[in-house]
Structure formats: C-alpha cells, structure tokens
C-alpha positions as CSV (number, residue, x, y, z in Angstrom):
1,M,29.6,-177.7,-58.9
2,A,31.1,-178.1,-55.4
3,Y,31.7,-174.4,-55.4
4,F,27.9,-173.8,-55.2
5,T,26.9,-176.8,-53.1
6,G,25.6,-175.9,-49.7
7,L,25.2,-172.2,-50.5
8,L,21.5,-172.5,-50.4
9,P,19.4,-173.6,-47.4
10,D,18.0,-177.1,-47.7
11,F,14.4,-176.3,-48.9
12,S,12.9,-179.8,-48.8
13,F,10.0,-179.1,-51.1
14,Q,12.2,-177.6,-53.7
15,H,15.5,-179.5,-53.1
16,F,15.8,-180.9,-56.6
17,S,14.9,-177.5,-58.2
18,F,17.6,-175.7,-56.3
19,Q,20.2,-178.3,-57.0
20,L,19.4,-177.8,-60.7
21,L,19.6,-174.0,-60.1
22,T,23.1,-174.3,-58.7
23,L,24.2,-176.4,-61.7
24,R,22.8,-173.9,-64.2
25,A,24.4,-171.0,-62.3
26,F,27.7,-172.9,-62.3
27,C,27.4,-173.4,-66.1
28,F,26.6,-169.7,-66.6
29,Q,29.6,-168.5,-64.6
30,F,32.0,-170.2,-66.9
31,S,30.2,-169.7,-70.2
32,A,31.6,-167.6,-73.1
33,F,28.6,-165.2,-72.8
34,A,29.3,-164.6,-69.0
35,M,32.9,-163.7,-69.8
36,K,31.8,-161.2,-72.5
37,K,29.2,-159.8,-70.2
38,R,31.8,-159.3,-67.4
39,A,34.1,-157.6,-69.9
40,F,31.3,-155.3,-71.0
41,D,30.5,-154.4,-67.4
42,L,34.1,-153.6,-66.5
43,I,34.7,-151.5,-69.7
44,L,31.5,-149.5,-69.3
45,V,32.1,-148.9,-65.5
46,A,35.7,-147.8,-66.2
47,F,34.9,-145.5,-69.1
48,S,32.0,-143.9,-67.2
49,A,33.9,-143.4,-64.0
50,P,34.5,-139.6,-64.7
51,L,30.7,-139.3,-64.6
52,W,29.7,-141.4,-61.7
53,A,32.7,-141.1,-59.4
54,P,32.3,-137.4,-58.6
55,L,28.5,-137.9,-58.2
56,L,29.1,-140.8,-55.8
57,G,31.5,-138.7,-53.8
58,L,29.1,-135.7,-53.6
59,T,26.2,-138.0,-52.7
60,A,28.2,-139.6,-49.9
61,V,29.0,-136.2,-48.4
62,L,25.3,-135.1,-48.6
63,V,24.2,-138.4,-46.9
64,G,26.7,-137.8,-44.2
65,I,25.4,-134.3,-43.6
66,K,21.7,-135.1,-43.9
67,L,21.5,-138.5,-42.3
68,G,24.8,-138.9,-40.5
69,R,26.7,-142.2,-40.2
70,P,26.6,-144.9,-41.4
71,I,26.6,-143.5,-44.9
72,L,26.2,-146.9,-46.6
73,F,23.4,-149.4,-46.2
74,R,24.8,-152.9,-46.2
75,Q,22.7,-156.1,-46.4
76,V,23.3,-159.7,-47.4
77,R,21.5,-160.6,-50.6
78,P,21.4,-163.7,-52.7
79,G,23.5,-163.6,-55.9
80,L,24.3,-166.0,-58.7
81,G,23.0,-169.5,-57.7
82,G,21.7,-168.0,-54.5
83,R,25.2,-167.4,-53.1
84,P,25.1,-164.7,-50.4
85,F,26.9,-161.4,-50.9
86,R,26.9,-158.0,-49.2
87,L,25.0,-155.4,-51.1
88,F,26.0,-151.7,-50.8
89,K,23.6,-148.8,-51.2
90,F,23.4,-145.2,-49.8
91,R,21.3,-145.0,-46.7
92,T,18.0,-143.2,-47.3
93,M,16.3,-143.7,-43.9
94,T,16.9,-142.4,-40.3
95,E,17.7,-144.8,-37.4
96,A,14.5,-143.6,-35.6
97,R,13.1,-146.2,-33.1
98,D,10.1,-146.6,-30.9
99,D,10.1,-146.8,-27.1
100,R,10.9,-150.5,-27.2
101,G,14.0,-149.9,-29.4
102,N,12.3,-151.3,-32.6
103,Y,12.8,-149.4,-35.9
104,L,9.8,-147.3,-36.9
105,P,8.0,-148.2,-40.2
106,P,10.0,-147.3,-43.3
107,E,7.4,-144.6,-44.2
108,Q,8.2,-142.8,-41.0
109,R,12.0,-143.1,-41.3
110,L,12.3,-142.1,-45.0
111,T,13.2,-138.4,-45.1
112,A,12.5,-136.0,-48.0
113,F,16.2,-136.1,-48.8
114,G,16.1,-139.9,-48.8
115,R,13.1,-139.9,-51.1
116,R,14.9,-137.7,-53.6
117,L,17.8,-140.1,-53.6
118,R,15.5,-143.0,-54.3
119,S,13.5,-141.2,-57.0
120,T,16.7,-140.4,-58.8
121,S,18.2,-143.8,-58.1
122,L,21.4,-142.2,-56.7
123,D,21.1,-144.5,-53.7
124,E,22.0,-147.3,-56.1
125,L,25.4,-145.9,-57.0
126,P,27.5,-147.9,-54.5
127,E,26.3,-151.1,-56.2
128,L,28.9,-150.2,-58.9
129,F,31.4,-151.6,-56.4
130,N,29.5,-154.8,-56.3
131,V,29.8,-154.9,-60.1
132,L,33.6,-154.3,-59.8
133,R,33.9,-157.1,-57.3
134,G,32.1,-159.5,-59.6
135,E,29.1,-160.0,-57.3
136,M,26.7,-158.2,-59.6
137,S,26.3,-157.1,-63.2
138,L,25.0,-153.8,-64.6
139,V,22.0,-155.7,-65.9
140,G,20.2,-158.6,-64.4
141,P,17.4,-159.5,-62.0
142,R,17.5,-157.3,-58.9
143,P,19.0,-159.0,-55.7
144,L,16.1,-159.3,-53.3
145,L,16.1,-160.7,-49.7
146,M,17.6,-164.0,-48.6
147,Q,14.3,-165.2,-47.0
148,Y,12.6,-165.0,-50.4
149,L,14.6,-168.0,-51.7
150,S,12.3,-170.5,-49.9
151,R,9.2,-168.7,-51.2
152,Y,9.9,-169.0,-54.9
153,T,8.4,-171.5,-57.3
154,P,11.0,-173.5,-59.2
155,E,10.3,-171.3,-62.2
156,Q,10.7,-168.0,-60.2
157,A,14.0,-169.3,-58.7
158,R,15.5,-169.4,-62.2
159,R,16.1,-165.7,-61.8
160,H,19.2,-166.7,-59.9
161,E,20.7,-168.5,-62.9
162,V,22.5,-165.3,-63.7
163,K,24.2,-162.6,-61.7
164,P,21.8,-159.9,-60.1
165,G,21.9,-156.5,-61.7
166,I,21.7,-152.8,-60.8
167,S,18.9,-152.6,-63.4
168,G,16.9,-155.3,-65.2
169,W,14.1,-156.1,-67.6
170,A,11.6,-156.0,-64.8
171,Q,12.9,-152.5,-63.7
172,V,12.3,-151.0,-67.1
173,N,8.9,-152.6,-67.4
174,G,7.2,-151.4,-64.3
175,R,9.7,-151.7,-61.4
176,N,7.8,-151.4,-58.1
177,A,4.5,-150.6,-59.9
178,I,3.9,-154.2,-61.0
179,S,3.2,-157.4,-59.0
180,W,5.9,-159.8,-57.8
181,E,4.6,-162.4,-60.2
182,D,5.0,-160.1,-63.1
183,K,8.5,-159.1,-62.0
184,F,9.7,-162.7,-61.7
185,R,8.1,-163.5,-65.1
186,L,10.1,-160.7,-66.6
187,D,13.3,-161.8,-64.8
188,V,13.0,-165.3,-66.2
189,W,12.3,-163.9,-69.6
190,Y,15.6,-162.0,-69.3
191,V,17.4,-165.2,-68.3
192,D,16.1,-166.9,-71.4
193,H,16.8,-164.1,-73.8
194,Q,19.9,-162.3,-72.4
195,S,22.4,-160.8,-74.8
196,L,24.7,-157.8,-74.9
197,W,22.3,-155.9,-77.2
198,L,19.5,-156.5,-74.7
199,D,21.7,-155.2,-71.9
200,I,22.4,-152.0,-73.9
201,R,18.7,-151.6,-74.5
202,I,17.9,-152.0,-70.8
203,L,20.6,-149.5,-69.8
204,W,19.2,-147.0,-72.3
205,M,15.6,-147.6,-71.0
206,T,16.9,-147.3,-67.4
207,A,18.3,-143.9,-68.0
208,W,15.0,-142.8,-69.6
209,R,13.0,-144.0,-66.6
210,V,15.3,-142.5,-64.0
211,L,15.1,-139.2,-65.8
212,F,11.3,-139.3,-65.6
213,R,11.2,-141.1,-62.2
214,Q,8.9,-143.9,-63.2
215,G,7.8,-146.8,-61.0
216,I,9.9,-146.0,-57.9
217,D,7.2,-146.8,-55.3
218,Q,3.8,-148.2,-55.1
219,A,1.2,-145.7,-53.7
220,G,1.6,-145.3,-50.0
221,I,4.4,-147.9,-49.8
222,V,8.1,-147.3,-49.6
223,G,9.6,-149.6,-52.2
224,A,7.7,-152.8,-52.8
225,P,5.5,-154.8,-50.3
226,E,7.1,-158.0,-48.9
227,F,6.9,-161.0,-51.1
228,T,5.2,-163.7,-49.1
229,G,5.2,-166.3,-51.9
230,S,3.0,-167.1,-54.9
231,Q,-0.1,-169.2,-54.4
232,R,1.6,-172.2,-56.2
233,S,4.7,-171.9,-54.0
234,Q,2.5,-171.8,-50.8
235,R,0.5,-174.8,-51.9
236,I,3.7,-176.9,-52.5
237,E,5.2,-175.9,-49.2
238,S,1.9,-176.7,-47.4
239,A,1.8,-180.1,-49.1
240,S,5.5,-180.8,-48.2
241,G,4.8,-179.9,-44.6
242,R,1.9,-182.4,-44.4
243,L,4.1,-185.2,-46.0
244,A,6.8,-184.5,-43.4
245,Q,4.4,-185.0,-40.5
C-alpha cells in the first residue's frame, strides 16, 4: 500500500475514493490474474517481434526524414493506481509555432504523413516498450492526461485499477467517435470483466478496426476533445469548493 501512497495529488473532494483506488490497484498488481496477464503480454510481444520490430525501425526512419527530430513523442501519463510513467509514441506533428512562440493548434501541425501514421496506428508502436517495461499492458484503458485525474467521478477513476493498455474495450467500441462518458463506462466494464479471453478478443477486434481505420478522429478534431469533467464530477468539485470556503 505504501508503494502507491502519495502517487496521486490530494484531491479533497475525492480523497477517500482515490485512497480506495490505490488499494484496489495494489491488490491487482499482486493478483494471480495480473501475473498471468503479464506473462501473456511478454510472450505475445516476444513472439510477434519479427513482425513489429522491422516495422518500428522503418517507421522511425520515415519519421526522422519527414518530421525530423525528435522522433519520439514522450509524455507523462497516469498508469496503474494513477502512478505517473513516461509514454512513448512516434511524433506525428511538426514543431510549428506562432509569433509568440506558442504551438499552433494540432490541426495545423498534423501533417499528411502524421495523419497516415495515426490512421494506421503505427504511431502507437513505441508503446510496446512501455509494455516490456511493465508500465502498460497490451489491453487496458488508454492512458490519458495527468490533469484528468481530478476530473473523474469516483466510478470513472476505477479505470486506473488496472494497467493502461495499447488498446482497450473502449477503443474497439468507438474509440474517438464516442463520448468521454461512454469511453469511461466501457473502461470500467473491462475492469469488472477482464480475462485473457477478453484480451484476445479485443486484440483481434483491434486488428480489424486498424485495417479499416475506424474511429480514429472525430470530425474536424485531431484525436479527441479535451475532457473537462462529467457534470456529476463538476457538481461535486463545486460543492467541495464551497465547503472549503
């Protein structure tokens, strides 16, 4: 338990819920199923290396030619129990900035080459190193942004009771084409129903959706719009703020 204590910010209006989350994440990490899932990930990644390793190398070279350095996009994301880790992806956007030095909107920085990487999910390949490092699994809720942690309802926060994944139940049931609330509902459903057979099913469905490039972006938006919190979460935070005054 002490391993996870202090890893999450002190969100006053959800303090007890996040303490419970860390306990559940701790229990999951040392469960028999988690060990089986870890072995499954390592075996599948190792045996598929002859397929993905050359593709990863070729994509890295093309990113270097088309977009230059850095080749990798690195960002801190919340993992199991909300513990921060550094996510690796291939860069898909330019470093273009405005006159004040601020980055241009994603829609203006995403190149045709970058869009192709995203539509084929090749930009996700470096996350296999996160899987090998034990920070991610092949299947699980997608790792989102650190600032989202304080915006979840207690139920939505349960998505961090398991390791984040390269693909997940929400990704094969709409991905960026569905609302945040629907994504989180599907994530929690996965937490409650996870099994190796379900992981195999999700991986198979992922390959199918990548092949047909389904649900990559919402219309006119690169990726998904920012999650600003569900109405219930916003009401709780507002009430907590009033009590603190």
